[in-house]
Residue frames as qw, qx, qy, qz and C-alpha x, y, z in Angstrom:
[[0.011, 0.532, -0.196, -0.824, 86.88, 81.81, 105.29],
 [0.695, 0.581, 0.125, -0.405, 85.16, 82.26, 101.92],
 [0.742, 0.042, 0.528, 0.410, 86.50, 80.06, 99.14],
 [0.002, 0.607, -0.250, -0.755, 88.17, 82.44, 96.71],
 [0.205, 0.097, 0.841, 0.490, 87.07, 80.20, 93.83],
 [0.146, 0.727, 0.666, -0.082, 83.66, 81.87, 94.13],
 [0.062, -0.738, 0.021, 0.672, 85.24, 85.24, 93.31],
 [0.661, 0.667, 0.315, 0.137, 84.99, 86.64, 89.80],
 [0.553, 0.015, 0.176, 0.814, 87.86, 88.14, 87.83],
 [0.056, 0.467, 0.236, 0.850, 87.45, 91.90, 87.91],
 [0.507, -0.727, -0.430, -0.169, 85.44, 91.87, 91.15],
 [0.123, -0.809, 0.342, -0.462, 86.50, 94.03, 94.10],
 [0.149, 0.346, -0.845, 0.379, 88.48, 92.57, 96.99],
 [0.621, -0.359, -0.658, -0.230, 86.48, 89.78, 98.67],
 [0.561, -0.741, 0.022, -0.368, 85.33, 89.97, 102.27],
 [0.922, -0.293, -0.071, 0.244, 87.84, 87.36, 103.41],
 [0.623, 0.291, -0.078, 0.722, 90.75, 89.51, 102.22],
 [0.149, -0.724, 0.014, -0.673, 89.31, 92.66, 103.79],
 [0.785, -0.598, -0.028, -0.161, 88.96, 90.76, 107.07],
 [0.877, -0.035, -0.082, 0.472, 92.52, 89.46, 106.74],
 [0.346, 0.537, -0.075, 0.766, 93.81, 93.00, 106.18],
 [0.424, -0.735, 0.015, -0.529, 91.94, 94.28, 109.24],
 [0.896, -0.440, -0.009, 0.062, 93.27, 91.47, 111.42],
 [0.792, 0.210, -0.066, 0.569, 96.77, 91.82, 109.97],
 [0.109, 0.743, -0.086, 0.654, 96.93, 95.51, 110.82],
 [0.564, -0.686, 0.207, -0.411, 96.55, 94.56, 114.49],
 [0.948, -0.026, -0.286, 0.136, 98.78, 91.50, 114.54],
 [0.546, -0.791, 0.219, 0.167, 101.50, 91.50, 117.23],
 [0.571, 0.705, -0.398, 0.137, 105.08, 91.94, 116.04],
 [0.896, -0.262, -0.197, 0.300, 107.67, 89.58, 117.58],
 [0.395, -0.843, 0.112, 0.347, 110.45, 91.41, 119.45],
 [0.579, -0.228, 0.495, 0.606, 113.11, 90.49, 116.89],
 [0.332, 0.475, 0.580, 0.573, 111.05, 92.08, 114.09],
 [0.101, -0.907, -0.354, 0.203, 110.16, 95.31, 115.88],
 [0.485, 0.662, 0.004, 0.571, 111.67, 98.37, 114.18],
 [0.454, -0.228, -0.345, 0.789, 113.94, 100.66, 116.22],
 [0.012, 0.794, 0.368, -0.484, 112.74, 104.12, 117.19],
 [0.304, 0.862, -0.182, -0.363, 114.81, 105.61, 114.37],
 [0.124, -0.531, 0.768, 0.336, 117.10, 104.55, 111.55],
 [0.571, 0.190, 0.796, 0.058, 116.83, 101.82, 108.97],
 [0.059, 0.172, -0.550, -0.815, 116.06, 101.89, 105.27],
 [0.616, 0.284, 0.340, -0.651, 112.41, 102.09, 104.17],
 [0.094, 0.124, -0.887, -0.435, 111.16, 99.22, 102.02],
 [0.688, 0.128, 0.274, -0.660, 107.90, 97.57, 101.05],
 [0.096, -0.057, 0.958, 0.265, 106.77, 94.15, 99.81],
 [0.592, 0.050, -0.205, -0.778, 103.59, 93.25, 97.92],
 [0.277, 0.040, 0.940, -0.193, 101.55, 90.37, 99.30],
 [0.449, 0.212, -0.324, -0.806, 99.31, 89.90, 96.28],
 [0.429, 0.134, 0.865, -0.224, 96.41, 87.47, 96.63],
 [0.430, 0.215, -0.434, -0.762, 94.36, 86.27, 93.69],
 [0.835, 0.076, 0.338, -0.427, 91.79, 83.64, 92.74],
 [0.111, 0.424, -0.850, -0.291, 93.20, 80.37, 91.43],
 [0.671, -0.022, -0.613, -0.416, 91.77, 77.06, 90.32],
 [0.612, -0.184, -0.724, 0.261, 92.61, 75.53, 93.73],
 [0.416, -0.798, -0.382, 0.207, 91.56, 78.53, 95.83],
 [0.090, -0.980, 0.117, 0.134, 93.55, 81.56, 97.00],
 [0.819, 0.245, -0.023, 0.519, 96.99, 82.11, 95.48],
 [0.275, -0.912, 0.079, 0.294, 99.80, 84.45, 96.50],
 [0.640, 0.723, -0.179, 0.187, 102.55, 85.82, 94.26],
 [0.680, -0.615, 0.284, 0.281, 106.11, 84.79, 95.16],
 [0.545, 0.761, -0.352, 0.012, 109.46, 85.27, 93.46],
 [0.901, -0.235, 0.058, 0.359, 112.74, 83.37, 93.65],
 [0.001, 0.946, -0.267, -0.185, 115.71, 85.70, 93.89],
 [0.759, 0.525, -0.354, 0.153, 118.88, 84.96, 91.94],
 [0.829, -0.376, -0.062, 0.409, 121.98, 83.59, 93.60],
 [0.599, 0.150, 0.049, 0.785, 124.91, 85.94, 94.01],
 [0.076, -0.839, -0.209, -0.496, 122.97, 89.03, 95.08],
 [0.187, 0.402, -0.507, 0.739, 124.38, 91.24, 97.82],
 [0.389, -0.093, 0.547, -0.735, 121.18, 90.95, 99.83],
 [0.751, 0.157, 0.412, -0.492, 118.68, 88.08, 100.12],
 [0.268, 0.451, -0.752, -0.400, 120.59, 85.96, 97.61],
 [0.272, 0.039, -0.946, -0.173, 118.76, 82.86, 96.40],
 [0.156, 0.206, 0.766, -0.589, 115.70, 83.40, 98.59],
 [0.060, -0.586, -0.716, -0.375, 112.02, 83.08, 97.76],
 [0.093, -0.256, -0.317, 0.909, 110.28, 86.34, 98.63],
 [0.283, 0.806, 0.487, -0.184, 107.32, 88.58, 98.08],
 [0.469, 0.566, 0.180, 0.654, 108.04, 91.09, 95.31],
 [0.299, -0.941, -0.154, 0.038, 109.38, 94.27, 96.81],
 [0.665, 0.212, -0.126, 0.705, 112.38, 96.41, 97.63],
 [0.318, -0.415, -0.286, 0.803, 113.56, 99.74, 98.99],
 [0.209, 0.879, 0.322, -0.283, 111.89, 103.10, 98.43],
 [0.510, 0.151, 0.321, 0.784, 113.04, 105.12, 95.46],
 [0.052, 0.254, 0.014, -0.966, 112.53, 108.76, 94.49],
 [0.421, -0.055, -0.467, -0.775, 108.90, 109.23, 93.58],
 [0.476, -0.318, -0.820, -0.001, 107.55, 106.53, 95.95],
 [0.260, -0.505, 0.139, -0.811, 105.16, 108.46, 98.18],
 [0.764, -0.318, 0.270, -0.492, 103.65, 105.48, 100.01],
 [0.434, -0.272, 0.859, 0.018, 104.44, 101.82, 100.74],
 [0.714, 0.451, 0.504, -0.181, 101.71, 100.89, 98.26],
 [0.489, 0.833, -0.190, -0.175, 103.41, 102.80, 95.45],
 [0.086, -0.655, 0.749, 0.052, 106.79, 101.28, 96.31],
 [0.580, -0.065, 0.804, -0.112, 105.46, 97.72, 96.58],
 [0.717, 0.579, 0.352, -0.163, 103.49, 97.84, 93.31],
 [0.344, 0.849, -0.368, -0.162, 106.35, 99.51, 91.41],
 [0.228, -0.520, 0.823, 0.023, 108.80, 96.87, 92.60],
 [0.677, 0.164, 0.703, -0.143, 106.39, 94.06, 91.71],
 [0.644, 0.738, 0.073, -0.186, 105.99, 95.44, 88.20],
 [0.175, 0.799, -0.568, -0.090, 109.76, 95.74, 87.77],
 [0.311, -0.392, 0.863, -0.074, 110.45, 92.25, 89.12],
 [0.469, 0.176, 0.862, -0.080, 107.56, 90.22, 87.68],
 [0.038, -0.057, -0.594, -0.802, 106.00, 92.23, 84.85],
 [0.036, 0.547, 0.809, -0.212, 102.60, 92.13, 86.57],
 [0.035, 0.564, 0.382, 0.731, 100.06, 94.61, 85.21],
 [0.101, -0.080, -0.532, 0.837, 99.54, 97.26, 87.93],
 [0.423, -0.138, -0.214, -0.870, 96.08, 98.11, 86.58],
 [0.723, -0.235, -0.581, -0.290, 94.80, 94.80, 87.97],
 [0.504, -0.093, -0.656, 0.554, 96.13, 95.33, 91.52],
 [0.355, -0.748, -0.170, -0.535, 94.01, 96.79, 94.35],
 [0.259, 0.208, -0.690, 0.643, 95.87, 97.43, 97.65],
 [0.555, -0.577, -0.489, -0.347, 93.61, 96.67, 100.62],
 [0.607, -0.787, 0.042, -0.107, 95.76, 97.21, 103.70],
 [0.374, 0.629, -0.600, 0.323, 99.10, 96.84, 105.42],
 [0.810, -0.361, -0.396, 0.239, 100.63, 94.68, 108.10],
 [0.391, -0.897, 0.094, 0.183, 102.63, 96.47, 110.82],
 [0.384, 0.800, -0.456, 0.075, 106.11, 97.59, 109.81],
 [0.957, -0.245, 0.065, 0.142, 108.70, 94.85, 110.28],
 [0.022, -0.885, 0.459, 0.077, 112.46, 95.16, 110.73],
 [0.956, 0.186, -0.133, 0.182, 115.09, 92.90, 109.15],
 [0.495, -0.819, 0.201, 0.209, 118.10, 93.32, 111.41],
 [0.752, -0.111, 0.411, 0.503, 120.70, 91.76, 109.13],
 [0.426, 0.437, 0.411, 0.677, 120.00, 94.28, 106.37],
 [0.112, -0.302, -0.261, 0.910, 118.54, 97.20, 108.31],
 [0.168, -0.277, -0.562, -0.761, 115.35, 97.34, 106.23],
 [0.321, 0.235, 0.560, -0.726, 112.12, 98.68, 107.71],
 [0.050, -0.112, -0.841, -0.527, 109.60, 96.71, 105.66],
 [0.507, 0.190, 0.287, -0.790, 105.96, 97.68, 105.13],
 [0.185, 0.128, 0.945, 0.237, 104.04, 94.57, 103.96],
 [0.420, 0.218, -0.070, -0.878, 101.21, 95.67, 101.64],
 [0.421, 0.249, 0.869, -0.077, 98.23, 93.34, 101.22],
 [0.323, 0.368, -0.288, -0.823, 96.55, 93.55, 97.81],
 [0.717, 0.324, 0.571, -0.233, 93.89, 91.89, 95.67],
 [0.176, -0.196, 0.706, 0.657, 94.80, 90.67, 92.18],
 [0.535, 0.454, 0.333, -0.630, 91.54, 91.84, 90.64],
 [0.778, 0.590, -0.079, -0.202, 92.61, 91.10, 87.06],
 [0.743, -0.386, 0.454, 0.304, 95.45, 88.53, 87.03],
 [0.519, 0.789, -0.285, -0.164, 98.11, 88.97, 84.36],
 [0.922, 0.163, -0.228, 0.266, 101.05, 86.80, 83.30],
 [0.370, -0.870, 0.322, 0.039, 104.17, 87.06, 85.48],
 [0.874, 0.338, -0.176, 0.303, 107.78, 86.22, 84.75],
 [0.634, -0.459, -0.007, 0.622, 111.32, 87.00, 85.87],
 [0.345, 0.908, 0.185, 0.153, 111.15, 90.52, 84.42],
 [0.077, -0.900, 0.422, -0.073, 114.31, 91.69, 86.20],
 [0.937, 0.173, -0.288, 0.094, 116.67, 88.93, 85.13],
 [0.322, 0.560, -0.529, 0.550, 119.47, 90.45, 87.19],
 [0.273, -0.340, 0.594, -0.676, 117.63, 89.89, 90.46],
 [0.751, 0.026, 0.381, -0.539, 114.78, 87.45, 89.87],
 [0.127, -0.207, 0.934, 0.261, 115.09, 83.83, 88.79],
 [0.168, -0.347, -0.849, -0.361, 111.36, 83.06, 88.62],
 [0.326, -0.021, 0.295, -0.898, 107.90, 84.30, 89.63],
 [0.325, -0.224, -0.871, -0.291, 104.75, 82.29, 90.28],
 [0.575, -0.372, 0.091, -0.723, 101.36, 82.42, 91.96],
 [0.240, 0.121, -0.937, 0.225, 101.50, 79.75, 94.68],
 [0.573, -0.491, -0.511, -0.413, 98.28, 78.18, 96.04],
 [0.344, -0.568, 0.443, -0.602, 97.66, 78.97, 99.70],
 [0.947, -0.173, 0.043, -0.266, 96.44, 75.38, 100.11],
 [0.829, 0.319, -0.343, 0.305, 99.91, 74.19, 99.13],
 [0.130, 0.549, -0.479, 0.673, 101.52, 76.44, 101.75],
 [0.598, -0.412, 0.296, -0.621, 99.00, 75.30, 104.38],
 [0.926, 0.026, -0.352, -0.133, 99.45, 71.57, 103.73],
 [0.642, -0.679, 0.354, -0.035, 101.21, 70.08, 106.80],
 [0.920, 0.090, 0.249, 0.289, 103.11, 67.75, 104.44],
 [0.536, 0.667, 0.030, 0.516, 104.84, 70.81, 102.96],
 [0.315, -0.913, 0.148, -0.214, 105.87, 72.37, 106.28],
 [0.796, 0.103, -0.353, 0.481, 109.46, 72.20, 107.46],
 [0.410, -0.879, 0.014, 0.244, 111.65, 73.94, 110.02],
 [0.657, 0.627, -0.097, 0.407, 114.58, 75.82, 108.52],
 [0.620, -0.684, 0.051, 0.380, 117.82, 76.39, 110.37],
 [0.439, 0.861, -0.197, 0.167, 120.29, 78.92, 108.99],
 [0.844, 0.015, -0.292, 0.450, 123.82, 77.63, 109.55],
 [0.453, 0.076, -0.306, 0.834, 125.49, 79.45, 112.42],
 [0.178, -0.354, -0.020, -0.918, 122.43, 81.51, 113.35],
 [0.274, -0.088, 0.677, -0.677, 120.71, 79.48, 116.04],
 [0.488, 0.245, 0.736, -0.400, 117.12, 78.30, 116.29],
 [0.160, 0.223, 0.797, 0.537, 115.09, 76.99, 113.37],
 [0.337, 0.304, 0.175, -0.874, 112.16, 78.97, 111.96],
 [0.709, 0.409, 0.491, -0.299, 109.15, 78.11, 109.79],
 [0.002, -0.379, 0.672, 0.636, 109.59, 76.92, 106.23],
 [0.732, 0.402, 0.367, -0.410, 107.41, 75.71, 103.36],
 [0.279, -0.110, 0.778, 0.552, 107.98, 73.59, 100.26],
 [0.431, 0.678, 0.525, -0.281, 105.62, 75.11, 97.73],
 [0.455, 0.866, -0.012, -0.207, 105.62, 76.26, 94.13],
 [0.851, 0.371, -0.141, 0.343, 108.86, 74.38, 93.52],
 [0.168, 0.692, -0.367, 0.599, 110.59, 76.56, 96.16],
 [0.576, -0.366, -0.590, 0.432, 111.77, 76.25, 99.73],
 [0.113, -0.800, -0.094, -0.582, 110.27, 79.32, 101.42],
 [0.680, -0.353, -0.429, 0.479, 112.16, 80.36, 104.55],
 [0.338, 0.019, -0.157, 0.928, 113.40, 83.35, 106.55],
 [0.160, 0.200, 0.210, -0.944, 111.47, 86.61, 106.67],
 [0.487, 0.030, -0.471, -0.735, 109.00, 85.57, 103.98],
 [0.499, -0.183, -0.846, -0.031, 108.20, 82.27, 105.69],
 [0.137, -0.238, -0.633, 0.723, 107.59, 84.07, 108.97],
 [0.342, 0.174, -0.015, -0.923, 105.06, 86.38, 107.30],
 [0.546, -0.022, -0.691, -0.473, 103.40, 83.43, 105.51],
 [0.348, -0.177, -0.863, 0.321, 103.16, 81.56, 108.81],
 [0.072, 0.266, 0.455, -0.847, 101.38, 84.50, 110.43],
 [0.437, 0.158, -0.272, -0.843, 99.00, 85.01, 107.51],
 [0.472, -0.089, -0.847, -0.227, 97.99, 81.35, 107.46],
 [0.206, -0.290, -0.773, 0.525, 97.08, 81.64, 111.12],
 [0.176, 0.308, 0.207, -0.912, 95.20, 84.94, 110.76],
 [0.441, 0.166, -0.464, -0.750, 93.39, 83.79, 107.62],
 [0.783, -0.056, 0.421, -0.455, 92.12, 80.57, 109.18],
 [0.758, 0.466, -0.409, -0.202, 94.06, 78.50, 106.66],
 [0.001, -0.532, 0.817, -0.222, 96.51, 76.86, 109.09],
 [0.884, -0.106, -0.366, -0.270, 96.05, 73.10, 109.46],
 [0.731, -0.617, 0.285, -0.067, 97.17, 71.07, 112.47],
 [0.746, 0.472, -0.408, 0.232, 100.82, 70.03, 112.26],
 [0.804, -0.556, -0.047, 0.208, 103.42, 68.81, 114.74],
 [0.168, 0.926, -0.326, 0.094, 106.33, 71.23, 114.91],
 [0.512, -0.600, 0.614, -0.021, 108.45, 68.85, 117.00],
 [0.776, 0.070, 0.614, 0.125, 108.12, 66.09, 114.39],
 [0.556, 0.821, 0.061, -0.114, 108.70, 68.30, 111.37],
 [0.826, 0.216, 0.065, 0.516, 111.79, 67.89, 109.21],
 [0.243, -0.872, 0.096, 0.413, 114.58, 70.40, 109.92],
 [0.725, 0.559, 0.126, 0.382, 116.38, 71.74, 106.84],
 [0.479, -0.631, 0.078, 0.605, 119.74, 73.45, 107.27],
 [0.485, 0.845, 0.148, 0.170, 120.40, 76.39, 104.95],
 [0.579, -0.357, 0.137, 0.720, 123.87, 77.71, 104.17],
 [0.326, 0.898, 0.189, -0.228, 123.23, 81.13, 102.62],
 [0.724, 0.363, 0.132, 0.571, 125.49, 82.00, 99.69],
 [0.302, 0.485, -0.083, 0.816, 127.84, 84.90, 100.35],
 [0.014, 0.012, -0.485, 0.875, 126.32, 87.44, 102.70],
 [0.373, -0.409, -0.627, -0.548, 122.71, 86.34, 102.24],
 [0.235, -0.168, 0.498, -0.818, 120.17, 87.21, 104.90],
 [0.016, 0.323, 0.945, -0.048, 117.30, 85.08, 106.23]]
């Protein structure tokens, strides 16, 4: 794929991101993430890619401990639809602004992944891919929900040395995980990252069977 370091601030979405969005729209959804025919609460997350000094970066947040849902988890900015949200893009960008203080004027949505379902919470999530045309400072703008926000290099996520398997106590098999940006990325977000690394051609050879397994005990009623 094209090295995003060749992209200029203010330029339109690069070809590699357009190609990723086109491939992502057709990606297969695992059975456990397929939405039911009806029901569930509509939500959207913003998968915001930008140009960093070390190549592509993606915006992640760390949620606060003690939340009713997704407590303590790294995540893409996002949340449930509210009155006035006409599309997943509007919902995802609004939530990102509320959670990280990102300037919406510098964000260009480029596509969506298929809708995904989080069974533990009943959310039907629309992942929105976007280009950070004009990067702006980010922070924990919603101090009640967000502990931190940072643009994490894709190269750091793709490094086999940073890959782990994460097992949620009492919930069976381990899933993908990443140590990146000072966070342990796991659960739903890690599953999406894993798929994007593969689709984007960023994935590097690693041995799943030899990878460290980390056991997570979610606080309260947290969800993977």
